N, C-alpha and C positions, 0 to 999 in steps of 0.2 A: 791469496798470494798473487801479486801482479808482476808482470814483466815490465820494467820501467822504460824499456826501449820501444815497445809496441803498445803498452797499456792494455794488453790482453791478459785476462785472468789465467794463471797457471794451474791453480788448484784451490779448492775449498777445504780448509782444515777443520775437522770436527773435534771440538775440545771436550774434555771430560768434566769441566766445571759446572756447578749449578748456576753460577753467574761469572762473567768475565769482567775483570776490572782493568786489564792492561796487558801489554806485551812488550818484549824487547828482543833483540837479535844480536848474535855475534857479528863482529865487524866484517867477517868474510862472507856473511850471509848463509852459512851452512848450518846454523842452528837457530831455531826460533823458540822463544819462551813465552808461554801464556800464563797469566796469574789470575786468581779469582777465589771463589768459595768452594772448598771441599771437592777435590783436592786443591791445595793452594797453588802449586806450580806444576806445569807439564812442559816437557822439552821435546822438540820435534827436529827432524832433519828435512827441510823443504828442498826441492819441490816434491820429493817422493811421498811425503806426508806420513801420517800414522804416528801415534805417540811412541817415541823411542824409550822414554823413561818418565815416570811420574814420581815426583818427590811429595810425600805427604807432609804438609805444613801444619803441624799440630803445636799450638803454642799454649800460653798460660790462660788465655781467656776462654770462655765457654763457646764462643762463636768466632774462631780465628778466620780472618780473611787476609790473603796476601794482597797488599796494596801496591807495592813497588818492587821492581826487580831490575838489576843492572848487571851487565856482563863486563868484566874487567877488560881494559884495552888489549891485553895479550890473549884474551879468550880462555884463560885458565880458570877463572873464578866467577862465581855467581853469588851476588848478595841479594837477599830477599828481606823485606820488612812488611809489617802488617799491623793489624789492630791489637795484637797482644803486647806491643811495645818492645819486641825483640828484634835484634839484627842477626840474621842467619847467614853464615858463610859456607858455601858449597864448593867442592872441587867440581868444576864444570865438565871435566873429562870423565870422571868416574861416577858422579852423582852423590858422592859421600858428603855428609855434613861434617865440616871441619871444626866449626866453632859457633857458639851462640852467645851473644851478649844481651843480657836483660836490662831493660830500662836505661839505655845509653844517655838519654837527655835529662835524666834525673827528675822526670815529671810524674813518676808513679805509673808506669806502664801505659803511657799515652800512645795513641795510634801514631805510627811513623809514616808520614804522608809524602815525603820527598827523599830522593836519593840521587847521588852523582859521584862518579869516580873522578879523581884527579887524572890528568892526561897520562902520567906515568904508571898509574894503577897502584901506587903505594899507599894512597890515602882514599878513603871514601867519606863523603859528607852526607849526613842524615838530618832531616828536619821533621818536626812533629806538628800536630794540629793546634798547638798553643804557641807556635812561633819560636820554639827552641831549636838550636842548631848545634851539632856536634861533629868534630872531625875525628875519624878513627884510623889508626894505622892498620895496614893490611900486610900479613895475615893475622896478626896478633889480636886485632880489634881493641888495642889499647887506646884510651881516650887521649888525644893530643891537645884539644881545647874544646870548651863548651860555652855557648851563649844561652842563657836562660830564656831570653825572649828578645827577638830582634824587631818586632813590630810594636806599634803604639797600642793596638787593641788586642794583643795576644791572638792574632788571627793565624790560620793554618798556613804553613809553608806548602805550596802546591807542587812546585817544580824547582829544579836547581840546574844552573848552567855554569860550568867552569871554563874560564878562558884566561890563560896566563896566571896572574896573581889575583884575579877577581872571581869571586863566587857570587853569582846572581841568584838570589832567592826570590822566586815569584810567589806572592801571597795574595790574599783577598784585598789587601790595601794597595798593592802595587809591587814594585821591585826594590829590594834592599840589597845593596852591593857590599859584600864583606871581603876583607883581606883574607886570603886562603891560609896564611901562616899563623894568624892569631885570632881571627874572627872579628876584628874591629870593623865597624860600619864606616865605609868610605863614601857612600852616596845613598840617597833615598829618593826614589822616583815614584810618586804617588798620583793616582787618578782622583777625580772629583768624588767618586763613590766606591764603596766596596763591591767587589764582584768576583765570582769564581772563574770568570772567563778572561782574566788578564793573561796575556801571552807575551813572551819575549824571545828574541833570538839575536845572535850576533851576525851582522851583515859582513863584517870583517873583524880583525883583531881589535880595532879601535872604535867600532860603531855598533851600538846596541839599539835595536828597534823594539819598541814596546807598543802593544795594542791594548788600549783602554776602551772597554765597551762604551759606546755612546760618544766617544771623543776622537776615535780614529787612531792613526799611527803617530807615535812620537819618536823622533830619532835623537839619540844622545851620543 
């Protein structure tokens, strides 16, 4: 954990996972979440450190891994997805598992590889490793819409960014921009070759910057 004003390290957090696959934090910076393999999710309160609470993420598969986790904008909920194809909704204040939705993308328990909350926190978007995307209502996890495959080659959705009415899905092929209300594709931004290192970010509300390996930055 680093102090962004001085870039000095505040603390090294020792995690309980056999392997770490990612992390996220509450917007106020008072809670940190790490995710990985057995246990799937651990929650901390930096900079004091030490695991405050560990959620055992045990799913349908024999080797469950927690791949993605996101905290709702209001800091009240935590959504976790993994290799077992389940969406798990936790109460982030108490650690209680509120609800689990199995196979939300309809692909037969595919690994769920991408996750993003809508700005208001009432919807969460989930993508899988075959390019399917689903929008789920929070906290019911009711399916609002589903796209069976947004990519040309059924490549994995690696990351998601929500800005206004646009849902940017970063995949091995490039970026596919969907309408948040119904999932229709509004733009396709592809590189010359497939890569797991495609990155994208919004410079402002109307400007998307995409990094294609070997091609540099492209601004849309």
